[in-house]
N, CA, C and O atoms as a GROMACS GRO file, in nm:
protein
  196
    1MET      N    1   4.539 -14.961  16.667
    1MET     CA    2   4.451 -14.978  16.553
    1MET      C    3   4.530 -14.997  16.424
    1MET      O    4   4.481 -15.063  16.332
    2LEU      N    5   4.648 -14.941  16.415
    2LEU     CA    6   4.723 -14.952  16.290
    2LEU      C    7   4.809 -15.077  16.282
    2LEU      O    8   4.866 -15.105  16.177
    3ALA      N    9   4.820 -15.154  16.391
    3ALA     CA   10   4.902 -15.275  16.389
    3ALA      C   11   4.846 -15.378  16.292
    3ALA      O   12   4.923 -15.446  16.224
    4HIS      N   13   4.714 -15.390  16.284
    4HIS     CA   14   4.654 -15.486  16.192
    4HIS      C   15   4.683 -15.448  16.047
    4HIS      O   16   4.714 -15.534  15.965
    5LYS      N   17   4.675 -15.319  16.017
    5LYS     CA   18   4.703 -15.270  15.882
    5LYS      C   19   4.849 -15.293  15.846
    5LYS      O   20   4.880 -15.338  15.736
    6ALA      N   21   4.939 -15.263  15.938
    6ALA     CA   22   5.081 -15.281  15.914
    6ALA      C   23   5.115 -15.428  15.891
    6ALA      O   24   5.198 -15.460  15.805
    7GLU      N   25   5.052 -15.517  15.967
    7GLU     CA   26   5.077 -15.660  15.949
    7GLU      C   27   5.032 -15.707  15.811
    7GLU      O   28   5.104 -15.780  15.744
    8GLU      N   29   4.913 -15.666  15.769
    8GLU     CA   30   4.862 -15.705  15.637
    8GLU      C   31   4.949 -15.650  15.525
    8GLU      O   32   4.976 -15.719  15.427
    9GLU      N   33   4.994 -15.525  15.538
    9GLU     CA   34   5.080 -15.466  15.436
    9GLU      C   35   5.216 -15.535  15.433
    9GLU      O   36   5.275 -15.550  15.325
   10GLY      N   37   5.268 -15.576  15.549
   10GLY     CA   38   5.394 -15.649  15.553
   10GLY      C   39   5.385 -15.783  15.484
   10GLY      O   40   5.475 -15.821  15.409
   11ILE      N   41   5.276 -15.855  15.509
   11ILE     CA   42   5.255 -15.984  15.443
   11ILE      C   43   5.242 -15.965  15.292
   11ILE      O   44   5.299 -16.042  15.215
   12ALA      N   45   5.168 -15.863  15.250
   12ALA     CA   46   5.152 -15.835  15.107
   12ALA      C   47   5.287 -15.804  15.042
   12ALA      O   48   5.313 -15.849  14.931
   13CYS      N   49   5.370 -15.729  15.111
   13CYS     CA   50   5.503 -15.694  15.059
   13CYS      C   51   5.590 -15.818  15.042
   13CYS      O   52   5.655 -15.835  14.939
   14VAL      N   53   5.591 -15.904  15.142
   14VAL     CA   54   5.671 -16.027  15.135
   14VAL      C   55   5.620 -16.118  15.024
   14VAL      O   56   5.700 -16.179  14.953
   15GLU      N   57   5.488 -16.128  15.009
   15GLU     CA   58   5.432 -16.209  14.901
   15GLU      C   59   5.478 -16.159  14.764
   15GLU      O   60   5.513 -16.238  14.677
   16MET      N   61   5.478 -16.027  14.746
   16MET     CA   62   5.521 -15.972  14.618
   16MET      C   63   5.670 -15.995  14.593
   16MET      O   64   5.710 -16.028  14.482
   17ILE      N   65   5.752 -15.978  14.696
   17ILE     CA   66   5.896 -15.999  14.682
   17ILE      C   67   5.926 -16.144  14.650
   17ILE      O   68   6.010 -16.174  14.566
   18ALA      N   69   5.856 -16.237  14.719
   18ALA     CA   70   5.880 -16.380  14.699
   18ALA      C   71   5.813 -16.432  14.572
   18ALA      O   72   5.844 -16.542  14.527
   19GLY      N   73   5.722 -16.354  14.516
   19GLY     CA   74   5.653 -16.397  14.395
   19GLY      C   75   5.552 -16.507  14.418
   19GLY      O   76   5.522 -16.584  14.326
   20VAL      N   77   5.498 -16.516  14.540
   20VAL     CA   78   5.402 -16.622  14.572
   20VAL      C   79   5.259 -16.571  14.586
   20VAL      O   80   5.169 -16.649  14.616
   21GLY      N   81   5.237 -16.445  14.565
   21GLY     CA   82   5.102 -16.391  14.579
   21GLY      C   83   5.092 -16.257  14.510
   21GLY      O   84   5.191 -16.204  14.459
   22GLU      N   85   4.973 -16.203  14.509
   22GLU     CA   86   4.951 -16.075  14.444
   22GLU      C   87   4.974 -15.957  14.536
   22GLU      O   88   4.977 -15.843  14.490
   23GLY      N   89   4.990 -15.982  14.666
   23GLY     CA   90   5.016 -15.875  14.761
   23GLY      C   91   4.900 -15.782  14.782
   23GLY      O   92   4.918 -15.661  14.792
   24HIS      N   93   4.780 -15.837  14.789
   24HIS     CA   94   4.658 -15.756  14.802
   24HIS      C   95   4.624 -15.733  14.950
   24HIS      O   96   4.632 -15.826  15.031
   25VAL      N   97   4.587 -15.610  14.983
   25VAL     CA   98   4.537 -15.576  15.116
   25VAL      C   99   4.395 -15.524  15.100
   25VAL      O  100   4.371 -15.429  15.026
   26ASN      N  101   4.300 -15.587  15.168
   26ASN     CA  102   4.160 -15.545  15.162
   26ASN      C  103   4.138 -15.439  15.270
   26ASN      O  104   4.116 -15.471  15.387
   27TYR      N  105   4.143 -15.313  15.230
   27TYR     CA  106   4.130 -15.203  15.325
   27TYR      C  107   3.989 -15.189  15.381
   27TYR      O  108   3.969 -15.121  15.482
   28GLU      N  109   3.890 -15.252  15.318
   28GLU     CA  110   3.753 -15.244  15.369
   28GLU      C  111   3.734 -15.324  15.498
   28GLU      O  112   3.640 -15.299  15.572
   29THR      N  113   3.824 -15.418  15.525
   29THR     CA  114   3.811 -15.500  15.645
   29THR      C  115   3.896 -15.449  15.761
   29THR      O  116   3.896 -15.509  15.869
   30ILE      N  117   3.968 -15.340  15.740
   30ILE     CA  118   4.053 -15.284  15.844
   30ILE      C  119   3.975 -15.175  15.917
   30ILE      O  120   3.932 -15.079  15.854
   31PRO      N  121   3.958 -15.188  16.047
   31PRO     CA  122   3.880 -15.087  16.121
   31PRO      C  123   3.951 -14.952  16.126
   31PRO      O  124   4.073 -14.944  16.117
   32SER      N  125   3.872 -14.848  16.141
   32SER     CA  126   3.928 -14.714  16.157
   32SER      C  127   3.863 -14.650  16.279
   32SER      O  128   3.752 -14.685  16.319
   33VAL      N  129   3.935 -14.556  16.338
   33VAL     CA  130   3.884 -14.491  16.458
   33VAL      C  131   3.932 -14.346  16.461
   33VAL      O  132   4.042 -14.315  16.414
   34ILE      N  133   3.849 -14.260  16.516
   34ILE     CA  134   3.886 -14.120  16.540
   34ILE      C  135   3.880 -14.099  16.691
   34ILE      O  136   3.773 -14.113  16.751
   35TYR      N  137   3.993 -14.064  16.751
   35TYR     CA  138   3.999 -14.049  16.896
   35TYR      C  139   3.954 -13.908  16.936
   35TYR      O  140   4.036 -13.819  16.956
   36THR      N  141   3.824 -13.892  16.947
   36THR     CA  142   3.764 -13.768  16.993
   36THR      C  143   3.674 -13.802  17.111
   36THR      O  144   3.672 -13.916  17.157
   37HIS      N  145   3.601 -13.705  17.158
   37HIS     CA  146   3.503 -13.734  17.264
   37HIS      C  147   3.366 -13.695  17.213
   37HIS      O  148   3.341 -13.574  17.205
   38PRO      N  149   3.278 -13.783  17.180
   38PRO     CA  150   3.288 -13.929  17.191
   38PRO      C  151   3.371 -13.987  17.076
   38PRO      O  152   3.386 -13.924  16.971
   39GLU      N  153   3.424 -14.107  17.096
   39GLU     CA  154   3.503 -14.174  16.993
   39GLU      C  155   3.414 -14.219  16.879
   39GLU      O  156   3.297 -14.252  16.898
   40ILE      N  157   3.471 -14.221  16.759
   40ILE     CA  158   3.400 -14.266  16.639
   40ILE      C  159   3.481 -14.379  16.578
   40ILE      O  160   3.603 -14.367  16.563
   41ALA      N  161   3.415 -14.489  16.542
   41ALA     CA  162   3.484 -14.602  16.480
   41ALA      C  163   3.398 -14.658  16.369
   41ALA      O  164   3.276 -14.638  16.366
   42GLY      N  165   3.462 -14.729  16.277
   42GLY     CA  166   3.387 -14.790  16.168
   42GLY      C  167   3.469 -14.897  16.100
   42GLY      O  168   3.591 -14.902  16.112
   43VAL      N  169   3.399 -14.984  16.027
   43VAL     CA  170   3.464 -15.088  15.947
   43VAL      C  171   3.371 -15.122  15.831
   43VAL      O  172   3.249 -15.120  15.847
   44GLY      N  173   3.428 -15.152  15.717
   44GLY     CA  174   3.345 -15.189  15.602
   44GLY      C  175   3.305 -15.069  15.518
   44GLY      O  176   3.365 -14.962  15.526
   45LYS      N  177   3.202 -15.090  15.438
   45LYS     CA  178   3.157 -14.987  15.345
   45LYS      C  179   3.062 -14.888  15.414
   45LYS      O  180   2.996 -14.920  15.513
   46THR      N  181   3.059 -14.768  15.358
   46THR     CA  182   2.965 -14.668  15.409
   46THR      C  183   2.828 -14.692  15.347
   46THR      O  184   2.814 -14.773  15.256
   47GLU      N  185   2.729 -14.622  15.395
   47GLU     CA  186   2.594 -14.638  15.343
   47GLU      C  187   2.587 -14.599  15.195
   47GLU      O  188   2.513 -14.661  15.119
   48GLU      N  189   2.664 -14.497  15.154
   48GLU     CA  190   2.665 -14.455  15.014
   48GLU      C  191   2.730 -14.558  14.923
   48GLU      O  192   2.689 -14.574  14.808
   49GLU      N  193   2.833 -14.628  14.974
   49GLU     CA  194   2.904 -14.728  14.892
   49GLU      C  195   2.820 -14.851  14.873
   49GLU      O  196   2.863 -14.946  14.807
   0.00000   0.00000   0.00000
């Protein structure tokens, strides 16, 4: 689950170093999961947001 986040952060870092982008990572589009029984997962904004 964290590979997608790491890839986006790596691209953002390289963009900032190269000066070709703002290095933004949209954390709302990265899924999250809690490994319990039963498993819980989510992506995007919460109902309150």
